[in-house]
One Martini backbone bead per residue (centre of mass of N, CA, C, O) as a GRO file, in nm:
protein
  157
    1MET     BB    1   0.591  -1.295   7.072
    2LYS     BB    2   0.390  -1.242   7.338
    3PRO     BB    3   0.079  -1.206   7.405
    4SER     BB    4  -0.129  -1.030   7.562
    5ARG     BB    5  -0.397  -1.055   7.761
    6ALA     BB    6  -0.566  -0.842   7.612
    7ALA     BB    7  -0.534  -0.962   7.327
    8ILE     BB    8  -0.664  -1.234   7.390
    9LEU     BB    9  -0.937  -1.127   7.490
   10LEU     BB   10  -1.007  -0.979   7.230
   11ALA     BB   11  -0.996  -1.226   7.045
   12LEU     BB   12  -1.212  -1.388   7.195
   13GLY     BB   13  -1.433  -1.183   7.140
   14PHE     BB   14  -1.429  -1.213   6.833
   15ALA     BB   15  -1.483  -1.514   6.824
   16ALA     BB   16  -1.752  -1.507   6.976
   17ALA     BB   17  -1.896  -1.316   6.786
   18GLY     BB   18  -1.872  -1.501   6.538
   19LEU     BB   19  -2.019  -1.752   6.661
   20PHE     BB   20  -2.286  -1.606   6.779
   21ALA     BB   21  -2.377  -1.351   6.604
   22TYR     BB   22  -2.313  -1.512   6.305
   23GLY     BB   23  -2.343  -1.819   6.274
   24CYS     BB   24  -2.144  -2.021   6.221
   25SER     BB   25  -2.085  -2.284   6.059
   26SER     BB   26  -2.153  -2.640   6.067
   27GLY     BB   27  -1.974  -2.961   6.053
   28PRO     BB   28  -1.785  -3.250   5.962
   29ASN     BB   29  -1.560  -3.056   5.885
   30ASP     BB   30  -1.223  -2.973   5.891
   31SER     BB   31  -0.934  -2.781   5.829
   32ASN     BB   32  -0.762  -3.079   5.808
   33SER     BB   33  -0.908  -3.284   5.595
   34GLY     BB   34  -0.888  -3.201   5.268
   35ASN     BB   35  -1.215  -3.127   5.246
   36PRO     BB   36  -1.364  -2.909   5.094
   37SER     BB   37  -1.672  -2.732   5.242
   38PRO     BB   38  -1.869  -2.522   5.144
   39THR     BB   39  -2.092  -2.285   5.219
   40THR     BB   40  -2.411  -2.078   5.207
   41GLY     BB   41  -2.359  -1.843   5.364
   42SER     BB   42  -2.466  -1.475   5.431
   43ASN     BB   43  -2.320  -1.372   5.660
   44PRO     BB   44  -2.145  -1.151   5.796
   45ALA     BB   45  -1.824  -1.097   5.892
   46PRO     BB   46  -1.600  -1.058   6.112
   47THR     BB   47  -1.367  -0.810   6.230
   48ALA     BB   48  -1.078  -0.631   6.338
   49SER     BB   49  -1.249  -0.337   6.321
   50ALA     BB   50  -1.382  -0.352   6.585
   51PRO     BB   51  -1.513  -0.212   6.834
   52ALA     BB   52  -1.526  -0.212   7.152
   53GLY     BB   53  -1.838  -0.357   7.194
   54GLY     BB   54  -1.909  -0.358   6.895
   55THR     BB   55  -1.965  -0.346   6.566
   56PRO     BB   56  -1.864  -0.482   6.303
   57ASN     BB   57  -1.694  -0.426   6.003
   58THR     BB   58  -1.913  -0.505   5.708
   59THR     BB   59  -1.827  -0.331   5.486
   60PRO     BB   60  -1.801  -0.311   5.180
   61SER     BB   61  -1.621  -0.249   4.933
   62THR     BB   62  -1.561   0.093   4.771
   63SER     BB   63  -1.333   0.116   4.549
   64GLY     BB   64  -1.417  -0.022   4.255
   65SER     BB   65  -1.207  -0.224   4.218
   66THR     BB   66  -1.081  -0.495   3.982
   67GLU     BB   67  -0.818  -0.557   4.094
   68VAL     BB   68  -0.561  -0.809   4.059
   69SER     BB   69  -0.339  -0.832   4.344
   70MET     BB   70  -0.101  -0.840   4.582
   71ALA     BB   71  -0.168  -0.568   4.713
   72VAL     BB   72  -0.461  -0.634   4.769
   73GLY     BB   73  -0.413  -0.898   4.924
   74ASP     BB   74  -0.252  -0.772   5.154
   75ALA     BB   75  -0.470  -0.575   5.257
   76VAL     BB   76  -0.697  -0.782   5.308
   77PHE     BB   77  -0.545  -0.971   5.492
   78LYS     BB   78  -0.485  -0.768   5.715
   79GLN     BB   79  -0.792  -0.696   5.768
   80ARG     BB   80  -0.938  -1.013   5.756
   81CYS     BB   81  -0.703  -1.255   5.840
   82GLU     BB   82  -0.471  -1.202   6.055
   83LEU     BB   83  -0.606  -1.256   6.328
   84CYS     BB   84  -0.604  -1.578   6.271
   85HIS     BB   85  -0.358  -1.647   6.052
   86GLY     BB   86  -0.159  -1.435   6.055
   87ALA     BB   87   0.097  -1.252   5.915
   88THR     BB   88   0.230  -1.543   5.789
   89GLY     BB   89   0.006  -1.784   5.761
   90MET     BB   90   0.026  -2.006   6.022
   91GLY     BB   91  -0.232  -1.995   6.225
   92ASP     BB   92  -0.120  -1.769   6.472
   93GLY     BB   93  -0.330  -1.588   6.558
   94VAL     BB   94  -0.479  -1.440   6.816
   95GLY     BB   95  -0.779  -1.527   6.728
   96GLY     BB   96  -0.690  -1.850   6.694
   97GLN     BB   97  -0.608  -1.969   6.978
   98ALA     BB   98  -0.922  -2.063   7.065
   99LEU     BB   99  -0.946  -2.241   6.826
  100ASN     BB  100  -1.152  -2.537   6.716
  101PRO     BB  101  -1.001  -2.541   6.483
  102LYS     BB  102  -0.741  -2.422   6.351
  103PRO     BB  103  -0.614  -2.225   6.148
  104ARG     BB  104  -0.482  -2.217   5.859
  105ASN     BB  105  -0.177  -2.328   5.715
  106PHE     BB  106  -0.031  -2.188   5.425
  107HIS     BB  107   0.256  -2.360   5.438
  108ASP     BB  108   0.111  -2.624   5.346
  109LYS     BB  109   0.200  -2.758   5.057
  110ALA     BB  110   0.054  -3.029   5.036
  111TYR     BB  111  -0.232  -2.914   5.076
  112MET     BB  112  -0.241  -2.659   4.890
  113SER     BB  113  -0.192  -2.833   4.621
  114THR     BB  114  -0.498  -2.960   4.635
  115LEU     BB  115  -0.601  -2.678   4.568
  116THR     BB  116  -0.807  -2.482   4.414
  117ASP     BB  117  -0.903  -2.172   4.338
  118ASP     BB  118  -1.207  -2.231   4.369
  119GLN     BB  119  -1.192  -2.341   4.660
  120ILE     BB  120  -1.077  -2.088   4.788
  121PHE     BB  121  -1.296  -1.896   4.699
  122ASN     BB  122  -1.532  -2.046   4.841
  123THR     BB  123  -1.418  -2.014   5.127
  124ILE     BB  124  -1.412  -1.712   5.138
  125MET     BB  125  -1.720  -1.659   5.061
  126ASN     BB  126  -1.859  -1.927   5.245
  127GLY     BB  127  -1.675  -2.070   5.411
  128LYS     BB  128  -1.640  -2.331   5.681
  129ALA     BB  129  -1.729  -2.615   5.781
  130GLY     BB  130  -1.647  -2.674   6.124
  131THR     BB  131  -1.566  -2.371   6.152
  132ALA     BB  132  -1.469  -2.020   6.193
  133MET     BB  133  -1.497  -1.974   5.897
  134PRO     BB  134  -1.618  -1.714   5.739
  135PRO     BB  135  -1.818  -1.540   5.540
  136TRP     BB  136  -1.730  -1.284   5.274
  137LYS     BB  137  -1.980  -1.234   5.144
  138GLY     BB  138  -2.031  -0.885   5.099
  139VAL     BB  139  -1.731  -0.785   5.194
  140VAL     BB  140  -1.590  -0.902   4.952
  141SER     BB  141  -1.480  -0.903   4.653
  142GLU     BB  142  -1.392  -1.085   4.388
  143SER     BB  143  -1.115  -0.944   4.346
  144GLU     BB  144  -1.025  -0.974   4.640
  145ALA     BB  145  -1.039  -1.283   4.649
  146LYS     BB  146  -0.831  -1.324   4.419
  147SER     BB  147  -0.606  -1.176   4.572
  148LEU     BB  148  -0.602  -1.373   4.813
  149ILE     BB  149  -0.502  -1.614   4.655
  150LEU     BB  150  -0.224  -1.500   4.600
  151LYS     BB  151  -0.145  -1.471   4.897
  152VAL     BB  152  -0.188  -1.762   4.993
  153ARG     BB  153   0.004  -1.894   4.781
  154SER     BB  154   0.271  -1.744   4.875
  155PHE     BB  155   0.324  -1.917   5.138
  156ALA     BB  156   0.380  -2.210   4.969
  157LYS     BB  157   0.666  -2.135   4.810
   0.00000   0.00000   0.00000
């Protein structure tokens, strides 16, 4: 299914907001280098739940749950990651179409097998230098990040 022009423009708006309003970090590494290099940024990351022309919803989770599960990972992925990484984790989300480098394709078994859970956790929480991958620290809880690791790993099985 080809995204509509309005969806692409909306996604570009989210990407621009993330890059300019939140100062995503930059550096020498790209998302395909195989050398994870988390940053220590602490700015809240933009989300797909921002109202048109408004401020993104960067409110941390208030569920109070410390559950680590695939169900939590599914829900957080849909809310926070799907816009850029796509519903199936192929890196083909509407929001990622204008990004360079493209969002990570989690189906790349060869690359994903080189990453430890700690590296994935650090990327989720601290973002990724040289890419538009924002830091989610303060937006997702540690248990939600650990649940996201389950979800991300499930794509490469």
